[in-house]
C-alpha atoms as a printed R data frame, in Angstrom:
    type eleno elety resid chain resno      x       y       z
1   ATOM     1    CA   MET     A     1 41.331 143.072 101.524
2   ATOM     2    CA   ARG     A     2 45.205 142.044 101.912
3   ATOM     3    CA   LEU     A     3 47.730 144.793 102.672
4   ATOM     4    CA   ALA     A     4 51.686 144.412 100.775
5   ATOM     5    CA   HIS     A     5 52.661 143.372 104.637
6   ATOM     6    CA   GLY     A     6 50.630 139.812 104.248
7   ATOM     7    CA   GLY     A     7 48.106 141.480 107.025
8   ATOM     8    CA   SER     A     8 44.871 142.514 107.003
9   ATOM     9    CA   PRO     A     9 43.748 145.902 107.401
10  ATOM    10    CA   SER     A    10 41.902 145.546 110.570
11  ATOM    11    CA   MET     A    11 46.268 145.323 111.604
12  ATOM    12    CA   GLY     A    12 46.171 149.183 111.724
13  ATOM    13    CA   LYS     A    13 47.593 151.643 109.046
14  ATOM    14    CA   VAL     A    14 51.720 152.353 109.287
15  ATOM    15    CA   ASN     A    15 52.458 155.990 107.637
16  ATOM    16    CA   HIS     A    16 55.536 157.519 107.680
17  ATOM    17    CA   LYS     A    17 54.152 160.169 109.704
18  ATOM    18    CA   SER     A    18 53.329 157.268 112.109
19  ATOM    19    CA   ILE     A    19 56.920 155.907 111.868
20  ATOM    20    CA   SER     A    20 58.944 158.923 112.668
21  ATOM    21    CA   GLN     A    21 56.298 159.950 116.133
22  ATOM    22    CA   GLY     A    22 58.150 156.784 117.355
23  ATOM    23    CA   ILE     A    23 61.094 157.698 116.341
24  ATOM    24    CA   PRO     A    24 62.517 160.128 118.836
25  ATOM    25    CA   ASN     A    25 60.781 157.680 121.432
26  ATOM    26    CA   LEU     A    26 62.974 154.841 120.663
27  ATOM    27    CA   LYS     A    27 65.961 157.546 121.010
28  ATOM    28    CA   SER     A    28 65.121 158.499 124.324
29  ATOM    29    CA   CYS     A    29 64.491 154.353 125.498
30  ATOM    30    CA   ASP     A    30 68.779 154.069 123.939
31  ATOM    31    CA   VAL     A    31 69.752 157.377 125.620
32  ATOM    32    CA   LEU     A    32 67.635 155.342 129.464
33  ATOM    33    CA   TYR     A    33 69.130 152.225 128.551
34  ATOM    34    CA   ILE     A    34 72.582 154.054 128.501
35  ATOM    35    CA   GLU     A    35 72.546 156.584 131.440
36  ATOM    36    CA   THR     A    36 70.501 153.338 133.620
37  ATOM    37    CA   CYS     A    37 73.947 150.974 132.458
38  ATOM    38    CA   ALA     A    38 76.671 153.869 133.663
39  ATOM    39    CA   LYS     A    39 74.596 154.471 136.722
40  ATOM    40    CA   ILE     A    40 74.627 150.454 137.757
41  ATOM    41    CA   GLY     A    41 77.742 150.504 136.355
42  ATOM    42    CA   LYS     A    42 77.416 148.117 133.624
43  ATOM    43    CA   MET     A    43 78.505 147.979 129.790
44  ATOM    44    CA   PRO     A    44 75.864 148.567 127.673
45  ATOM    45    CA   GLN     A    45 74.563 145.461 125.130
46  ATOM    46    CA   LYS     A    46 76.462 146.133 121.633
47  ATOM    47    CA   PRO     A    47 73.953 144.801 119.088
48  ATOM    48    CA   TYR     A    48 74.446 141.164 117.255
49  ATOM    49    CA   SER     A    49 73.828 140.070 113.554
50  ATOM    50    CA   GLY     A    50 72.262 137.448 114.256
51  ATOM    51    CA   LYS     A    51 75.504 135.751 111.602
52  ATOM    52    CA   VAL     A    52 77.296 133.226 112.906
53  ATOM    53    CA   MET     A    53 80.583 131.126 111.475
54  ATOM    54    CA   PHE     A    54 82.384 128.651 113.815
55  ATOM    55    CA   ARG     A    55 83.570 124.875 112.389
56  ATOM    56    CA   ILE     A    56 82.845 122.129 113.825
57  ATOM    57    CA   ASP     A    57 83.927 117.893 113.007
58  ATOM    58    CA   PRO     A    58 83.633 117.042 109.450
59  ATOM    59    CA   GLU     A    59 80.730 114.215 110.591
60  ATOM    60    CA   THR     A    60 79.018 116.424 113.124
61  ATOM    61    CA   HIS     A    61 78.006 118.439 110.118
62  ATOM    62    CA   ARG     A    62 76.654 115.119 108.226
63  ATOM    63    CA   LYS     A    63 74.589 114.337 110.485
64  ATOM    64    CA   ALA     A    64 73.123 117.869 111.965
65  ATOM    65    CA   VAL     A    65 72.359 118.584 108.067
66  ATOM    66    CA   ILE     A    66 70.842 114.947 107.969
67  ATOM    67    CA   ALA     A    67 68.488 116.047 111.663
68  ATOM    68    CA   ALA     A    68 67.748 119.481 109.986
69  ATOM    69    CA   GLU     A    69 66.289 117.058 106.908
70  ATOM    70    CA   LEU     A    70 64.636 114.628 109.060
71  ATOM    71    CA   ASN     A    71 62.768 117.988 110.662
72  ATOM    72    CA   GLY     A    72 62.118 119.280 106.960
73  ATOM    73    CA   LYS     A    73 64.469 122.622 107.834
74  ATOM    74    CA   SER     A    74 67.743 123.981 106.352
75  ATOM    75    CA   LEU     A    75 70.255 123.157 108.460
76  ATOM    76    CA   ASN     A    76 70.296 127.081 109.770
77  ATOM    77    CA   GLN     A    77 66.048 126.733 111.128
78  ATOM    78    CA   TRP     A    78 67.307 123.700 112.778
79  ATOM    79    CA   ALA     A    79 70.806 124.815 113.935
80  ATOM    80    CA   GLU     A    80 68.995 128.856 115.451
81  ATOM    81    CA   GLU     A    81 66.458 126.586 117.772
82  ATOM    82    CA   VAL     A    82 68.766 123.675 118.739
83  ATOM    83    CA   LEU     A    83 71.192 126.586 120.263
84  ATOM    84    CA   ALA     A    84 67.971 128.688 121.489
85  ATOM    85    CA   LYS     A    85 67.079 126.068 123.360
86  ATOM    86    CA   ALA     A    86 70.737 125.373 125.046
87  ATOM    87    CA   VAL     A    87 71.190 128.648 125.147
88  ATOM    88    CA   ASP     A    88 68.100 129.016 127.404
89  ATOM    89    CA   ARG     A    89 68.563 125.481 129.569
90  ATOM    90    CA   GLU     A    90 71.991 127.099 130.015
91  ATOM    91    CA   ASN     A    91 70.220 130.248 131.395
92  ATOM    92    CA   ASN     A    92 67.780 128.888 133.762
93  ATOM    93    CA   PHE     A    93 70.225 126.042 135.519
94  ATOM    94    CA   ALA     A    94 72.678 129.377 135.604
95  ATOM    95    CA   GLU     A    95 69.320 131.286 137.167
96  ATOM    96    CA   ALA     A    96 68.916 128.024 139.999
97  ATOM    97    CA   ARG     A    97 72.514 127.973 140.980
98  ATOM    98    CA   LEU     A    98 72.372 131.911 141.684
99  ATOM    99    CA   SER     A    99 68.539 131.194 143.067
100 ATOM   100    CA   ALA     A   100 70.377 128.598 145.842
């Protein structure tokens, strides 16, 4: 038996009652996060939509499309993976500099 969301019955059932019971906990997490940020003098991070629009050189665009196609991916999928790797690499480099 397959469920509408593609999972199996062993994943457990989700219903409106269980979701609504979790909402107050979610709200309390948000409040706790904001209070903690205020205590340490840090601005809370805003949520991001995941939509990014930027301009690149047309030749770079062409090469990126080819690279994506060669990897069997859409340009969006490929670009997301490349950006994620670059961000991880930069963050690791920054952490190494801070701990040195």
